[in-house]
mmCIF file as Biopython writes it, N, C-alpha, C and O atoms, coordinates in Angstrom:
data_model
#
loop_
_atom_site.group_PDB
_atom_site.id
_atom_site.type_symbol
_atom_site.label_atom_id
_atom_site.label_alt_id
_atom_site.label_comp_id
_atom_site.label_asym_id
_atom_site.label_entity_id
_atom_site.label_seq_id
_atom_site.pdbx_PDB_ins_code
_atom_site.Cartn_x
_atom_site.Cartn_y
_atom_site.Cartn_z
_atom_site.occupancy
_atom_site.B_iso_or_equiv
_atom_site.auth_seq_id
_atom_site.auth_asym_id
_atom_site.pdbx_PDB_model_num
ATOM 1   N N  . UNK A ? 1  ? 19.058 -18.799 1.185   1.0 0.0 1  A 1 
ATOM 2   C CA . UNK A ? 1  ? 18.050 -19.468 1.066   1.0 0.0 1  A 1 
ATOM 3   C C  . UNK A ? 1  ? 16.692 -19.693 1.614   1.0 0.0 1  A 1 
ATOM 4   O O  . UNK A ? 1  ? 15.640 -19.912 1.013   1.0 0.0 1  A 1 
ATOM 5   N N  . UNK A ? 2  ? 16.953 -19.587 2.971   1.0 0.0 2  A 1 
ATOM 6   C CA . UNK A ? 2  ? 15.556 -19.264 3.792   1.0 0.0 2  A 1 
ATOM 7   C C  . UNK A ? 2  ? 14.657 -18.085 3.659   1.0 0.0 2  A 1 
ATOM 8   O O  . UNK A ? 2  ? 13.435 -18.001 3.546   1.0 0.0 2  A 1 
ATOM 9   N N  . UNK A ? 3  ? 15.927 -16.905 3.721   1.0 0.0 3  A 1 
ATOM 10  C CA . UNK A ? 3  ? 15.436 -15.272 3.443   1.0 0.0 3  A 1 
ATOM 11  C C  . UNK A ? 3  ? 14.448 -15.299 2.220   1.0 0.0 3  A 1 
ATOM 12  O O  . UNK A ? 3  ? 13.288 -14.907 2.345   1.0 0.0 3  A 1 
ATOM 13  N N  . UNK A ? 4  ? 15.027 -15.853 0.843   1.0 0.0 4  A 1 
ATOM 14  C CA . UNK A ? 4  ? 14.828 -15.889 -0.284  1.0 0.0 4  A 1 
ATOM 15  C C  . UNK A ? 4  ? 13.332 -16.408 -0.274  1.0 0.0 4  A 1 
ATOM 16  O O  . UNK A ? 4  ? 12.411 -15.843 -0.863  1.0 0.0 4  A 1 
ATOM 17  N N  . UNK A ? 5  ? 13.223 -17.528 0.455   1.0 0.0 5  A 1 
ATOM 18  C CA . UNK A ? 5  ? 11.928 -18.088 0.261   1.0 0.0 5  A 1 
ATOM 19  C C  . UNK A ? 5  ? 10.774 -17.415 1.066   1.0 0.0 5  A 1 
ATOM 20  O O  . UNK A ? 5  ? 9.572  -17.590 0.867   1.0 0.0 5  A 1 
ATOM 21  N N  . UNK A ? 6  ? 11.319 -16.653 1.965   1.0 0.0 6  A 1 
ATOM 22  C CA . UNK A ? 6  ? 10.601 -15.897 2.757   1.0 0.0 6  A 1 
ATOM 23  C C  . UNK A ? 6  ? 10.059 -14.342 2.265   1.0 0.0 6  A 1 
ATOM 24  O O  . UNK A ? 6  ? 8.984  -13.822 2.564   1.0 0.0 6  A 1 
ATOM 25  N N  . UNK A ? 7  ? 10.961 -13.874 1.566   1.0 0.0 7  A 1 
ATOM 26  C CA . UNK A ? 7  ? 10.576 -12.654 0.394   1.0 0.0 7  A 1 
ATOM 27  C C  . UNK A ? 7  ? 9.643  -13.009 -0.632  1.0 0.0 7  A 1 
ATOM 28  O O  . UNK A ? 7  ? 8.659  -12.302 -0.851  1.0 0.0 7  A 1 
ATOM 29  N N  . UNK A ? 8  ? 9.875  -14.023 -1.255  1.0 0.0 8  A 1 
ATOM 30  C CA . UNK A ? 8  ? 9.481  -14.813 -2.697  1.0 0.0 8  A 1 
ATOM 31  C C  . UNK A ? 8  ? 7.781  -14.283 -2.505  1.0 0.0 8  A 1 
ATOM 32  O O  . UNK A ? 8  ? 7.347  -13.412 -3.258  1.0 0.0 8  A 1 
ATOM 33  N N  . UNK A ? 9  ? 6.953  -14.866 -1.494  1.0 0.0 9  A 1 
ATOM 34  C CA . UNK A ? 9  ? 5.653  -14.496 -1.652  1.0 0.0 9  A 1 
ATOM 35  C C  . UNK A ? 9  ? 5.361  -12.900 -1.641  1.0 0.0 9  A 1 
ATOM 36  O O  . UNK A ? 9  ? 4.505  -12.426 -2.388  1.0 0.0 9  A 1 
ATOM 37  N N  . UNK A ? 10 ? 6.166  -12.049 -0.697  1.0 0.0 10 A 1 
ATOM 38  C CA . UNK A ? 10 ? 5.977  -10.646 -1.003  1.0 0.0 10 A 1 
ATOM 39  C C  . UNK A ? 10 ? 5.801  -10.491 -2.401  1.0 0.0 10 A 1 
ATOM 40  O O  . UNK A ? 10 ? 4.717  -10.190 -2.900  1.0 0.0 10 A 1 
ATOM 41  N N  . UNK A ? 11 ? 7.048  -10.728 -3.170  1.0 0.0 11 A 1 
ATOM 42  C CA . UNK A ? 11 ? 7.047  -10.178 -4.552  1.0 0.0 11 A 1 
ATOM 43  C C  . UNK A ? 11 ? 6.297  -10.536 -5.599  1.0 0.0 11 A 1 
ATOM 44  O O  . UNK A ? 11 ? 6.348  -10.073 -6.738  1.0 0.0 11 A 1 
ATOM 45  N N  . UNK A ? 12 ? 5.273  -11.764 -4.982  1.0 0.0 12 A 1 
ATOM 46  C CA . UNK A ? 12 ? 4.488  -12.344 -5.887  1.0 0.0 12 A 1 
ATOM 47  C C  . UNK A ? 12 ? 3.312  -11.499 -5.795  1.0 0.0 12 A 1 
ATOM 48  O O  . UNK A ? 12 ? 2.653  -11.360 -6.826  1.0 0.0 12 A 1 
ATOM 49  N N  . UNK A ? 13 ? 2.868  -10.803 -4.540  1.0 0.0 13 A 1 
ATOM 50  C CA . UNK A ? 13 ? 1.948  -9.855  -4.588  1.0 0.0 13 A 1 
ATOM 51  C C  . UNK A ? 13 ? 2.176  -8.807  -5.160  1.0 0.0 13 A 1 
ATOM 52  O O  . UNK A ? 13 ? 1.063  -8.347  -5.414  1.0 0.0 13 A 1 
ATOM 53  N N  . UNK A ? 14 ? 2.887  -8.171  -5.506  1.0 0.0 14 A 1 
ATOM 54  C CA . UNK A ? 14 ? 3.658  -7.133  -6.293  1.0 0.0 14 A 1 
ATOM 55  C C  . UNK A ? 14 ? 3.022  -6.678  -7.954  1.0 0.0 14 A 1 
ATOM 56  O O  . UNK A ? 14 ? 3.831  -6.969  -8.835  1.0 0.0 14 A 1 
ATOM 57  N N  . UNK A ? 15 ? 2.079  -6.206  -8.325  1.0 0.0 15 A 1 
ATOM 58  C CA . UNK A ? 15 ? 1.771  -5.733  -9.546  1.0 0.0 15 A 1 
ATOM 59  C C  . UNK A ? 15 ? 2.167  -4.709  -10.125 1.0 0.0 15 A 1 
ATOM 60  O O  . UNK A ? 15 ? 1.946  -3.581  -9.683  1.0 0.0 15 A 1 
ATOM 61  N N  . UNK A ? 16 ? 2.906  -4.979  -11.358 1.0 0.0 16 A 1 
ATOM 62  C CA . UNK A ? 16 ? 3.550  -3.573  -12.101 1.0 0.0 16 A 1 
ATOM 63  C C  . UNK A ? 16 ? 2.886  -3.516  -13.124 1.0 0.0 16 A 1 
ATOM 64  O O  . UNK A ? 16 ? 2.365  -4.468  -13.705 1.0 0.0 16 A 1 
ATOM 65  N N  . UNK A ? 17 ? 2.851  -2.230  -13.463 1.0 0.0 17 A 1 
ATOM 66  C CA . UNK A ? 17 ? 1.990  -2.070  -14.590 1.0 0.0 17 A 1 
ATOM 67  C C  . UNK A ? 17 ? 2.563  -2.316  -15.986 1.0 0.0 17 A 1 
ATOM 68  O O  . UNK A ? 17 ? 3.708  -1.891  -16.137 1.0 0.0 17 A 1 
ATOM 69  N N  . UNK A ? 18 ? 2.063  -2.849  -16.915 1.0 0.0 18 A 1 
ATOM 70  C CA . UNK A ? 18 ? 2.782  -3.218  -18.517 1.0 0.0 18 A 1 
ATOM 71  C C  . UNK A ? 18 ? 2.769  -2.114  -18.776 1.0 0.0 18 A 1 
ATOM 72  O O  . UNK A ? 18 ? 2.073  -1.254  -18.237 1.0 0.0 18 A 1 
ATOM 73  N N  . UNK A ? 19 ? 3.803  -1.921  -19.941 1.0 0.0 19 A 1 
ATOM 74  C CA . UNK A ? 19 ? 4.129  -1.022  -20.571 1.0 0.0 19 A 1 
ATOM 75  C C  . UNK A ? 19 ? 5.781  -0.755  -21.097 1.0 0.0 19 A 1 
ATOM 76  O O  . UNK A ? 19 ? 6.651  -1.580  -20.817 1.0 0.0 19 A 1 
ATOM 77  N N  . UNK A ? 20 ? 6.011  0.190   -21.695 1.0 0.0 20 A 1 
ATOM 78  C CA . UNK A ? 20 ? 7.444  0.471   -21.432 1.0 0.0 20 A 1 
ATOM 79  C C  . UNK A ? 20 ? 8.705  -0.191  -20.496 1.0 0.0 20 A 1 
ATOM 80  O O  . UNK A ? 20 ? 9.761  -0.776  -20.738 1.0 0.0 20 A 1 
ATOM 81  N N  . UNK A ? 21 ? 8.139  0.146   -19.571 1.0 0.0 21 A 1 
ATOM 82  C CA . UNK A ? 21 ? 9.201  0.411   -18.324 1.0 0.0 21 A 1 
ATOM 83  C C  . UNK A ? 21 ? 9.119  -0.515  -17.095 1.0 0.0 21 A 1 
ATOM 84  O O  . UNK A ? 21 ? 9.897  -0.402  -16.148 1.0 0.0 21 A 1 
ATOM 85  N N  . UNK A ? 22 ? 7.782  -1.771  -17.181 1.0 0.0 22 A 1 
ATOM 86  C CA . UNK A ? 22 ? 7.357  -2.209  -16.435 1.0 0.0 22 A 1 
ATOM 87  C C  . UNK A ? 22 ? 6.817  -3.695  -17.099 1.0 0.0 22 A 1 
ATOM 88  O O  . UNK A ? 22 ? 6.573  -3.781  -18.303 1.0 0.0 22 A 1 
ATOM 89  N N  . UNK A ? 23 ? 6.671  -4.785  -16.217 1.0 0.0 23 A 1 
ATOM 90  C CA . UNK A ? 23 ? 5.675  -5.736  -16.537 1.0 0.0 23 A 1 
ATOM 91  C C  . UNK A ? 23 ? 6.299  -6.580  -17.410 1.0 0.0 23 A 1 
ATOM 92  O O  . UNK A ? 23 ? 7.463  -6.429  -17.781 1.0 0.0 23 A 1 
ATOM 93  N N  . UNK A ? 24 ? 5.239  -7.868  -17.910 1.0 0.0 24 A 1 
ATOM 94  C CA . UNK A ? 24 ? 5.798  -8.705  -19.265 1.0 0.0 24 A 1 
ATOM 95  C C  . UNK A ? 24 ? 6.424  -9.818  -18.495 1.0 0.0 24 A 1 
ATOM 96  O O  . UNK A ? 24 ? 6.389  -10.010 -17.279 1.0 0.0 24 A 1 
ATOM 97  N N  . UNK A ? 25 ? 7.145  -10.687 -19.663 1.0 0.0 25 A 1 
ATOM 98  C CA . UNK A ? 25 ? 7.488  -11.950 -19.454 1.0 0.0 25 A 1 
ATOM 99  C C  . UNK A ? 25 ? 9.118  -11.439 -18.755 1.0 0.0 25 A 1 
ATOM 100 O O  . UNK A ? 25 ? 9.579  -11.835 -17.684 1.0 0.0 25 A 1 
ATOM 101 N N  . UNK A ? 26 ? 9.674  -10.602 -19.584 1.0 0.0 26 A 1 
ATOM 102 C CA . UNK A ? 26 ? 11.064 -10.051 -19.180 1.0 0.0 26 A 1 
ATOM 103 C C  . UNK A ? 26 ? 11.190 -9.770  -17.530 1.0 0.0 26 A 1 
ATOM 104 O O  . UNK A ? 26 ? 12.187 -10.091 -16.883 1.0 0.0 26 A 1 
ATOM 105 N N  . UNK A ? 27 ? 9.903  -9.057  -16.909 1.0 0.0 27 A 1 
ATOM 106 C CA . UNK A ? 27 ? 10.448 -9.041  -15.861 1.0 0.0 27 A 1 
ATOM 107 C C  . UNK A ? 27 ? 9.971  -9.841  -14.934 1.0 0.0 27 A 1 
ATOM 108 O O  . UNK A ? 27 ? 10.528 -9.753  -13.840 1.0 0.0 27 A 1 
ATOM 109 N N  . UNK A ? 28 ? 8.817  -10.849 -15.071 1.0 0.0 28 A 1 
ATOM 110 C CA . UNK A ? 28 ? 8.727  -12.060 -14.880 1.0 0.0 28 A 1 
ATOM 111 C C  . UNK A ? 28 ? 10.022 -13.435 -14.631 1.0 0.0 28 A 1 
ATOM 112 O O  . UNK A ? 28 ? 10.024 -14.397 -13.862 1.0 0.0 28 A 1 
ATOM 113 N N  . UNK A ? 29 ? 10.995 -12.978 -15.639 1.0 0.0 29 A 1 
ATOM 114 C CA . UNK A ? 29 ? 11.751 -13.794 -15.687 1.0 0.0 29 A 1 
ATOM 115 C C  . UNK A ? 29 ? 13.282 -13.439 -15.082 1.0 0.0 29 A 1 
ATOM 116 O O  . UNK A ? 29 ? 14.247 -14.185 -15.244 1.0 0.0 29 A 1 
ATOM 117 N N  . UNK A ? 30 ? 13.322 -12.126 -14.337 1.0 0.0 30 A 1 
ATOM 118 C CA . UNK A ? 30 ? 14.405 -11.410 -13.782 1.0 0.0 30 A 1 
ATOM 119 C C  . UNK A ? 30 ? 13.794 -11.297 -12.182 1.0 0.0 30 A 1 
ATOM 120 O O  . UNK A ? 30 ? 14.680 -11.069 -11.357 1.0 0.0 30 A 1 
ATOM 121 N N  . UNK A ? 31 ? 12.685 -11.397 -11.737 1.0 0.0 31 A 1 
ATOM 122 C CA . UNK A ? 31 ? 11.501 -11.139 -10.557 1.0 0.0 31 A 1 
ATOM 123 C C  . UNK A ? 31 ? 12.399 -12.220 -9.160  1.0 0.0 31 A 1 
ATOM 124 O O  . UNK A ? 31 ? 12.678 -11.881 -8.010  1.0 0.0 31 A 1 
ATOM 125 N N  . UNK A ? 32 ? 12.625 -13.420 -9.799  1.0 0.0 32 A 1 
ATOM 126 C CA . UNK A ? 32 ? 13.318 -14.371 -8.863  1.0 0.0 32 A 1 
ATOM 127 C C  . UNK A ? 32 ? 14.867 -14.058 -9.013  1.0 0.0 32 A 1 
ATOM 128 O O  . UNK A ? 32 ? 15.357 -14.758 -8.127  1.0 0.0 32 A 1 
ATOM 129 N N  . UNK A ? 33 ? 15.840 -13.438 -9.602  1.0 0.0 33 A 1 
ATOM 130 C CA . UNK A ? 33 ? 16.741 -13.370 -9.746  1.0 0.0 33 A 1 
ATOM 131 C C  . UNK A ? 33 ? 17.343 -12.063 -8.660  1.0 0.0 33 A 1 
ATOM 132 O O  . UNK A ? 33 ? 18.419 -11.923 -8.080  1.0 0.0 33 A 1 
ATOM 133 N N  . UNK A ? 34 ? 15.860 -11.066 -8.722  1.0 0.0 34 A 1 
ATOM 134 C CA . UNK A ? 34 ? 16.132 -9.978  -7.950  1.0 0.0 34 A 1 
ATOM 135 C C  . UNK A ? 34 ? 15.894 -10.520 -6.443  1.0 0.0 34 A 1 
ATOM 136 O O  . UNK A ? 34 ? 16.603 -10.301 -5.461  1.0 0.0 34 A 1 
ATOM 137 N N  . UNK A ? 35 ? 14.992 -11.101 -6.502  1.0 0.0 35 A 1 
ATOM 138 C CA . UNK A ? 35 ? 14.604 -11.781 -4.662  1.0 0.0 35 A 1 
ATOM 139 C C  . UNK A ? 35 ? 15.940 -12.397 -4.711  1.0 0.0 35 A 1 
ATOM 140 O O  . UNK A ? 35 ? 16.701 -11.460 -4.470  1.0 0.0 35 A 1 
ATOM 141 N N  . UNK A ? 36 ? 16.530 -13.293 -4.864  1.0 0.0 36 A 1 
ATOM 142 C CA . UNK A ? 36 ? 17.655 -13.738 -4.375  1.0 0.0 36 A 1 
ATOM 143 C C  . UNK A ? 36 ? 18.721 -13.056 -4.464  1.0 0.0 36 A 1 
ATOM 144 O O  . UNK A ? 36 ? 19.653 -13.563 -3.840  1.0 0.0 36 A 1 
ATOM 145 N N  . UNK A ? 37 ? 19.007 -11.905 -5.104  1.0 0.0 37 A 1 
ATOM 146 C CA . UNK A ? 37 ? 20.163 -10.914 -4.847  1.0 0.0 37 A 1 
ATOM 147 C C  . UNK A ? 37 ? 19.713 -9.977  -3.554  1.0 0.0 37 A 1 
ATOM 148 O O  . UNK A ? 37 ? 20.517 -9.464  -2.776  1.0 0.0 37 A 1 
ATOM 149 N N  . UNK A ? 38 ? 18.333 -9.861  -3.480  1.0 0.0 38 A 1 
ATOM 150 C CA . UNK A ? 38 ? 17.994 -8.928  -2.329  1.0 0.0 38 A 1 
ATOM 151 C C  . UNK A ? 38 ? 18.178 -9.834  -1.241  1.0 0.0 38 A 1 
ATOM 152 O O  . UNK A ? 38 ? 18.862 -9.434  -0.299  1.0 0.0 38 A 1 
ATOM 153 N N  . UNK A ? 39 ? 17.607 -11.183 -1.192  1.0 0.0 39 A 1 
ATOM 154 C CA . UNK A ? 39 ? 18.340 -11.964 0.224   1.0 0.0 39 A 1 
ATOM 155 C C  . UNK A ? 39 ? 19.534 -12.279 0.372   1.0 0.0 39 A 1 
ATOM 156 O O  . UNK A ? 39 ? 19.867 -12.480 1.540   1.0 0.0 39 A 1 
ATOM 157 N N  . UNK A ? 40 ? 20.373 -12.405 -0.468  1.0 0.0 40 A 1 
ATOM 158 C CA . UNK A ? 40 ? 21.797 -12.201 -0.183  1.0 0.0 40 A 1 
ATOM 159 C C  . UNK A ? 40 ? 22.180 -11.109 0.574   1.0 0.0 40 A 1 
ATOM 160 O O  . UNK A ? 40 ? 22.727 -11.193 1.674   1.0 0.0 40 A 1 
ATOM 161 N N  . UNK A ? 41 ? 21.826 -9.816  -0.157  1.0 0.0 41 A 1 
ATOM 162 C CA . UNK A ? 41 ? 22.103 -8.545  0.916   1.0 0.0 41 A 1 
ATOM 163 C C  . UNK A ? 41 ? 21.730 -8.445  2.139   1.0 0.0 41 A 1 
ATOM 164 O O  . UNK A ? 41 ? 22.430 -8.017  3.057   1.0 0.0 41 A 1 
ATOM 165 N N  . UNK A ? 42 ? 20.347 -8.925  2.233   1.0 0.0 42 A 1 
ATOM 166 C CA . UNK A ? 42 ? 19.926 -8.954  3.892   1.0 0.0 42 A 1 
ATOM 167 C C  . UNK A ? 42 ? 20.747 -9.864  4.584   1.0 0.0 42 A 1 
ATOM 168 O O  . UNK A ? 42 ? 21.147 -9.473  5.681   1.0 0.0 42 A 1 
ATOM 169 N N  . UNK A ? 43 ? 21.078 -10.928 4.228   1.0 0.0 43 A 1 
ATOM 170 C CA . UNK A ? 43 ? 21.457 -12.337 4.901   1.0 0.0 43 A 1 
ATOM 171 C C  . UNK A ? 43 ? 23.426 -11.613 5.066   1.0 0.0 43 A 1 
ATOM 172 O O  . UNK A ? 43 ? 24.015 -11.864 6.117   1.0 0.0 43 A 1 
ATOM 173 N N  . UNK A ? 44 ? 23.935 -11.049 4.299   1.0 0.0 44 A 1 
ATOM 174 C CA . UNK A ? 44 ? 25.035 -10.395 4.573   1.0 0.0 44 A 1 
ATOM 175 C C  . UNK A ? 44 ? 25.205 -9.296  5.571   1.0 0.0 44 A 1 
ATOM 176 O O  . UNK A ? 44 ? 26.271 -8.987  6.105   1.0 0.0 44 A 1 
ATOM 177 N N  . UNK A ? 45 ? 24.152 -8.793  5.747   1.0 0.0 45 A 1 
ATOM 178 C CA . UNK A ? 45 ? 23.806 -7.634  6.642   1.0 0.0 45 A 1 
ATOM 179 C C  . UNK A ? 45 ? 23.756 -8.007  8.048   1.0 0.0 45 A 1 
ATOM 180 O O  . UNK A ? 45 ? 23.977 -7.149  8.902   1.0 0.0 45 A 1 
ATOM 181 N N  . UNK A ? 46 ? 23.484 -9.216  8.368   1.0 0.0 46 A 1 
ATOM 182 C CA . UNK A ? 46 ? 23.271 -10.031 9.145   1.0 0.0 46 A 1 
ATOM 183 C C  . UNK A ? 46 ? 21.767 -10.648 9.504   1.0 0.0 46 A 1 
ATOM 184 O O  . UNK A ? 46 ? 21.165 -10.822 10.563  1.0 0.0 46 A 1 
ATOM 185 N N  . UNK A ? 47 ? 21.515 -10.847 8.370   1.0 0.0 47 A 1 
ATOM 186 C CA . UNK A ? 47 ? 19.716 -11.554 8.694   1.0 0.0 47 A 1 
ATOM 187 C C  . UNK A ? 47 ? 18.867 -10.392 8.850   1.0 0.0 47 A 1 
ATOM 188 O O  . UNK A ? 47 ? 19.061 -9.198  8.623   1.0 0.0 47 A 1 
ATOM 189 N N  . UNK A ? 48 ? 17.745 -11.127 9.355   1.0 0.0 48 A 1 
ATOM 190 C CA . UNK A ? 48 ? 16.606 -10.643 9.858   1.0 0.0 48 A 1 
ATOM 191 C C  . UNK A ? 48 ? 16.354 -10.228 11.390  1.0 0.0 48 A 1 
ATOM 192 O O  . UNK A ? 48 ? 15.450 -9.593  11.932  1.0 0.0 48 A 1 
ATOM 193 N N  . UNK A ? 49 ? 17.388 -10.774 11.811  1.0 0.0 49 A 1 
ATOM 194 C CA . UNK A ? 49 ? 17.425 -10.439 13.246  1.0 0.0 49 A 1 
ATOM 195 C C  . UNK A ? 49 ? 16.472 -11.530 14.089  1.0 0.0 49 A 1 
ATOM 196 O O  . UNK A ? 49 ? 15.973 -11.236 15.176  1.0 0.0 49 A 1 
ATOM 197 N N  . UNK A ? 50 ? 16.308 -12.687 13.511  1.0 0.0 50 A 1 
ATOM 198 C CA . UNK A ? 50 ? 15.583 -13.664 14.048  1.0 0.0 50 A 1 
ATOM 199 C C  . UNK A ? 50 ? 16.198 -14.558 15.012  1.0 0.0 50 A 1 
ATOM 200 O O  . UNK A ? 50 ? 15.469 -14.936 15.929  1.0 0.0 50 A 1 
ATOM 201 N N  . UNK A ? 51 ? 17.221 -14.909 14.988  1.0 0.0 51 A 1 
ATOM 202 C CA . UNK A ? 51 ? 18.109 -15.612 15.769  1.0 0.0 51 A 1 
ATOM 203 C C  . UNK A ? 51 ? 18.141 -15.691 17.166  1.0 0.0 51 A 1 
ATOM 204 O O  . UNK A ? 51 ? 17.798 -16.525 18.005  1.0 0.0 51 A 1 
ATOM 205 N N  . UNK A ? 52 ? 18.768 -14.332 17.174  1.0 0.0 52 A 1 
ATOM 206 C CA . UNK A ? 52 ? 18.953 -14.485 18.839  1.0 0.0 52 A 1 
ATOM 207 C C  . UNK A ? 52 ? 17.101 -14.582 19.801  1.0 0.0 52 A 1 
ATOM 208 O O  . UNK A ? 52 ? 16.979 -15.085 20.918  1.0 0.0 52 A 1 
ATOM 209 N N  . UNK A ? 53 ? 16.262 -14.148 19.226  1.0 0.0 53 A 1 
ATOM 210 C CA . UNK A ? 53 ? 14.612 -14.227 19.898  1.0 0.0 53 A 1 
ATOM 211 C C  . UNK A ? 53 ? 14.463 -15.815 19.846  1.0 0.0 53 A 1 
ATOM 212 O O  . UNK A ? 53 ? 14.120 -16.501 20.809  1.0 0.0 53 A 1 
ATOM 213 N N  . UNK A ? 54 ? 14.788 -16.319 18.506  1.0 0.0 54 A 1 
ATOM 214 C CA . UNK A ? 54 ? 14.255 -17.774 18.735  1.0 0.0 54 A 1 
ATOM 215 C C  . UNK A ? 54 ? 15.168 -18.504 19.260  1.0 0.0 54 A 1 
ATOM 216 O O  . UNK A ? 54 ? 14.761 -19.630 19.545  1.0 0.0 54 A 1 
ATOM 217 N N  . UNK A ? 55 ? 16.547 -18.246 19.566  1.0 0.0 55 A 1 
ATOM 218 C CA . UNK A ? 55 ? 17.563 -18.956 20.632  1.0 0.0 55 A 1 
ATOM 219 C C  . UNK A ? 55 ? 16.742 -18.584 22.172  1.0 0.0 55 A 1 
ATOM 220 O O  . UNK A ? 55 ? 16.525 -19.566 22.881  1.0 0.0 55 A 1 
ATOM 221 N N  . UNK A ? 56 ? 16.354 -17.419 22.623  1.0 0.0 56 A 1 
ATOM 222 C CA . UNK A ? 56 ? 15.853 -17.385 23.840  1.0 0.0 56 A 1 
ATOM 223 C C  . UNK A ? 56 ? 14.826 -17.932 24.169  1.0 0.0 56 A 1 
ATOM 224 O O  . UNK A ? 56 ? 14.591 -18.239 25.338  1.0 0.0 56 A 1 
ATOM 225 N N  . UNK A ? 57 ? 14.009 -18.157 23.161  1.0 0.0 57 A 1 
ATOM 226 C CA . UNK A ? 57 ? 12.325 -18.538 23.065  1.0 0.0 57 A 1 
ATOM 227 C C  . UNK A ? 57 ? 12.870 -20.195 23.519  1.0 0.0 57 A 1 
ATOM 228 O O  . UNK A ? 57 ? 12.492 -20.807 24.518  1.0 0.0 57 A 1 
ATOM 229 N N  . UNK A ? 58 ? 13.678 -20.598 22.662  1.0 0.0 58 A 1 
ATOM 230 C CA . UNK A ? 58 ? 13.696 -22.202 22.881  1.0 0.0 58 A 1 
ATOM 231 C C  . UNK A ? 58 ? 14.655 -22.259 23.857  1.0 0.0 58 A 1 
ATOM 232 O O  . UNK A ? 58 ? 15.004 -23.434 23.741  1.0 0.0 58 A 1 
ATOM 233 N N  . UNK A ? 59 ? 15.321 -21.800 24.738  1.0 0.0 59 A 1 
ATOM 234 C CA . UNK A ? 59 ? 16.193 -21.564 25.909  1.0 0.0 59 A 1 
ATOM 235 C C  . UNK A ? 59 ? 14.945 -21.593 27.300  1.0 0.0 59 A 1 
ATOM 236 O O  . UNK A ? 59 ? 14.989 -22.149 28.397  1.0 0.0 59 A 1 
ATOM 237 N N  . UNK A ? 60 ? 14.052 -20.860 26.747  1.0 0.0 60 A 1 
ATOM 238 C CA . UNK A ? 60 ? 13.100 -20.459 28.003  1.0 0.0 60 A 1 
ATOM 239 C C  . UNK A ? 60 ? 12.257 -21.942 27.927  1.0 0.0 60 A 1 
ATOM 240 O O  . UNK A ? 60 ? 11.956 -22.613 28.914  1.0 0.0 60 A 1 
ATOM 241 N N  . UNK A ? 61 ? 12.001 -22.229 26.736  1.0 0.0 61 A 1 
ATOM 242 C CA . UNK A ? 61 ? 11.300 -23.420 26.842  1.0 0.0 61 A 1 
ATOM 243 C C  . UNK A ? 61 ? 11.851 -24.742 27.188  1.0 0.0 61 A 1 
ATOM 244 O O  . UNK A ? 61 ? 11.146 -25.717 27.451  1.0 0.0 61 A 1 
ATOM 245 N N  . UNK A ? 62 ? 13.141 -24.737 27.178  1.0 0.0 62 A 1 
ATOM 246 C CA . UNK A ? 62 ? 14.217 -25.830 27.392  1.0 0.0 62 A 1 
ATOM 247 C C  . UNK A ? 62 ? 13.874 -25.931 29.356  1.0 0.0 62 A 1 
ATOM 248 O O  . UNK A ? 62 ? 13.455 -26.900 29.990  1.0 0.0 62 A 1 
ATOM 249 N N  . UNK A ? 63 ? 14.304 -24.352 29.931  1.0 0.0 63 A 1 
ATOM 250 C CA . UNK A ? 63 ? 13.994 -24.821 31.090  1.0 0.0 63 A 1 
ATOM 251 C C  . UNK A ? 63 ? 13.031 -24.568 31.949  1.0 0.0 63 A 1 
ATOM 252 O O  . UNK A ? 63 ? 13.418 -24.436 33.110  1.0 0.0 63 A 1 
ATOM 253 N N  . UNK A ? 64 ? 11.649 -24.431 31.717  1.0 0.0 64 A 1 
ATOM 254 C CA . UNK A ? 64 ? 10.443 -24.757 32.189  1.0 0.0 64 A 1 
ATOM 255 C C  . UNK A ? 64 ? 10.185 -26.182 31.748  1.0 0.0 64 A 1 
ATOM 256 O O  . UNK A ? 64 ? 9.331  -26.720 32.452  1.0 0.0 64 A 1 
ATOM 257 N N  . UNK A ? 65 ? 10.730 -27.039 30.678  1.0 0.0 65 A 1 
ATOM 258 C CA . UNK A ? 65 ? 10.242 -28.255 30.660  1.0 0.0 65 A 1 
ATOM 259 C C  . UNK A ? 65 ? 11.214 -28.881 31.742  1.0 0.0 65 A 1 
ATOM 260 O O  . UNK A ? 65 ? 10.903 -29.950 32.267  1.0 0.0 65 A 1 
ATOM 261 N N  . UNK A ? 66 ? 12.121 -28.379 32.005  1.0 0.0 66 A 1 
ATOM 262 C CA . UNK A ? 66 ? 13.363 -29.280 33.082  1.0 0.0 66 A 1 
ATOM 263 C C  . UNK A ? 66 ? 12.769 -28.892 34.419  1.0 0.0 66 A 1 
ATOM 264 O O  . UNK A ? 66 ? 13.290 -29.439 35.391  1.0 0.0 66 A 1 
ATOM 265 N N  . UNK A ? 67 ? 11.881 -28.142 34.623  1.0 0.0 67 A 1 
ATOM 266 C CA . UNK A ? 67 ? 11.680 -27.648 36.103  1.0 0.0 67 A 1 
ATOM 267 C C  . UNK A ? 67 ? 10.455 -28.481 36.440  1.0 0.0 67 A 1 
ATOM 268 O O  . UNK A ? 67 ? 9.941  -28.399 37.555  1.0 0.0 67 A 1 
#
């Protein structure tokens, strides 16, 4: 869910051409489902790789706080 929330603004800025193969109400209806599916694939593959660096930064902050 968090990955989907991170991806959504990126897809909000993508402008697709209106025509036979793009744009319109149908595309707008399917776009959130596409973003959710893409987020699930990213999560299944291990996520964005942010957990370890965030954990390390938090540990460093805790260590400097206790000194």
